N, C-alpha and C positions, 0 to 999 in steps of 0.2 A: 622536704617543703611538698604543700602537696598540689596535685598536678592537677587540680579540678578545674583549671583553665583548658587544658593545652587544649588543639582542634584533634578531632574522629578523628581516626586511623580508617582508611577508606577499609573492609569488606574484600577479603580472598577471595568474593565472583566478581565484586565491584574492579577486581586487581588485573581479574583472569581477564573479561568485558574488556574492556581498557589496552588491556597489551596487545590481544589479542585480532580488536577492530585499528590500534596506528598498522599493526604489521601485514595484514589484508587491504586497508587503502597505500601503507610505504609501497607492498612491497607486489601490490595485483596479484597476491597468491592469498591462501590461509596457513596461519605455520607448518613446515612441512612434518616438525617429527616434535609430538610433543616433550618427548623428557625433555629437549632441547629448546625449548616451549619454557615446563613447569624449571630450569634449572634456569634460564635470565632469569623470573619472575623471583623464584631463591621460595621455590615451595616444590612439595613434594606429588608425588602423582595421586595419593592418597587423597592430600588438600585440592587437587582438580577434583576425583573422581567422586571427592564430594559436594560436589555441586552442580558436574559437570557430566553424563553417562557422552562423551567424548567431541573431540573441540567442534565439529560440526555444527553438535547441538547449545554448544556459546553463541553462532551468530542466527542460532534459528530463533535463541532467544527473549535478543538482542529485536531482532525487526519485527516478532510479538509483543514485546515492551516499548518500543517504536510506536506498533502497528496500535496499542492501549492505552498510552498518551494519548498523540493525537483523535481516538473516538472520545473520549474525556472529555480532551480539549473545546471541541465542535459539539460538542451534546451537554454543554455549559451551556454556550454561548444565550444572552437574554433570549434572542426571537426566535430560537431553536425548540420553541414551547411550539410555535405558532407556524410551521413549517409546513408545508406540502410531501410530501415524500419524496415527490418529482426532485425539490426543494430543497432537503434534509440529503438524497445524497448527491445537488450541483456544487449543496459548503463541503462536503465530507471533502470532493475529489478536485474542489480546486485546494481547498488544504492541504492535504494532501502532495498536488505538489509544489503547492507554494512549502511544505515543511521538507520536503526529499531533496532541497535544493545544497540544504545545509551535511548529508547523506553521496554528491549527485556521484563521486568516484565508486560506493559502493554498488549508486543503483548501475552504473554504464558495464562493473563489475557482472554483476548478474544475472542480467535485464539487455542488458546493448547489444547481445546478438539473440536473444529468447524467443522463440517461438510465442505468438498470445496463445495459443493454443495449446500446448505446452508448458507442465508443474517444471519451477528450482528452487527443486530439495528443502534450499533455505531458507521459503519462503511460504514452506508450512506451519508454521506460526504464526504470522502475517496473515495469510490467505483464511485460515482458520475462524481466527480472531474476526476479517475482515468477513465473511461470511453467517457470521451472528449478526455483525452491526447489522449483513441487506439481507437481515431475515424479518428482522428490527421491524426494516423500511418498507421491509414486502409488506410487511399484519398490518401497521399502520395500513400504507397505500387499499390496501383488500376494507378493513375497517370503517377507509372515505371512498368508496367504491369510485376514486382512481384506478384501484389495477383490478381488470374482471379474473373471476377463478376461472377454469379455463380446465379440468378432473388433474388426467395424468400431469396436462400443459405446464400443470401450475408448479412442476416438483424442480422443471428445467430454470426457474426465476434464477434464483443460487446465485448455479451457473452460470446464467447469464451474465450478474452482474458481477461475479465472478471474469468474468473474459473482459467486461469494461475495463472494471481497472489493472487486465494485465494489455485491455486493448492502449488505453490512455499513455501507461506509463509506456510503452515504443515509439506511440506518435510522441510525447514528450521527448525521450529520447535521442530522436532523429532531428524533433524542432528546434532551427534556427533564427525562429525570427523575432523579434526586439521584444524583454522582455514576456518570453514564451510566448505571447498573444496568438498565439494559431494553436497554439494547446486551448485556450481558454477557448477558442472559437468548435474545436473537438469536442472537447467537453461535452459543452450548450446544446451544441450538435447530435452529440452522439446521446445525452440523455433523453431528448427529444424521443428522440427513433425508441431507443429500448419501450421508454412510458408509453407513449404512443400500442406499441403491438404491444401491454403486456397490457395495453388501452383498449379503446378500442377505433384507435386511428390507424397509422401510419403509411402510407404512401406518399404521406402532403413532402412529414419531412423523413422519410428515406432518398428520396430523390435528393433533399436544400443536402442531406450529407452532400452522397453522390457528386451533389453540383461543386460541394467545399475542397474533399476530395481528386477529380479533377480537374484539374485544369485547363483554362477556355469550355469547360461544357458550358458553364453557364451566359455567353454568347454564343452559340448557338440555342439555347435554349426557348 
């Protein structure tokens, strides 16, 4: 009998990724033994290494794939082409914090105790993809006069964007406000400071962010 209507079987890569993420979430650690991991999946080590160079590479690829999908999603939005560079970064960060709610246990595991100034190996693919995306936003900002060119200092801007992303994640993971409302406010104020710094103004927005981060300061202002 023809099996034409049989559902397509998941690829080895998909099975590896799903099993890896399941164990990571369930055990709060990645698989310890590659041999046991392959044995549980019913595949050989050769099968595994035909897809990934290491267990860690599975997670690196997954995070990058997640970032790729998110960037494609925001860029396909109906109003994206009309957004300024600043509004594009705002839209992306709001979308990022919403999308990662589905993977918050992984985010806590990888970034819960991370220093925003320090890179996380598992995030290398995600951050590479984000940096390329940030550069396209910075290019738009320079073309529209929203971002000033300051010689060698301009080369630091992509790293500042990367630090912004890490800072938003760090703040969000500690945010206990309803529906993460304070994270939304932090994003708005942080993006304002960064773009003012890359543009022409920074003092007013910097003071506003400081008042937001330091409770009680607004009463003294």
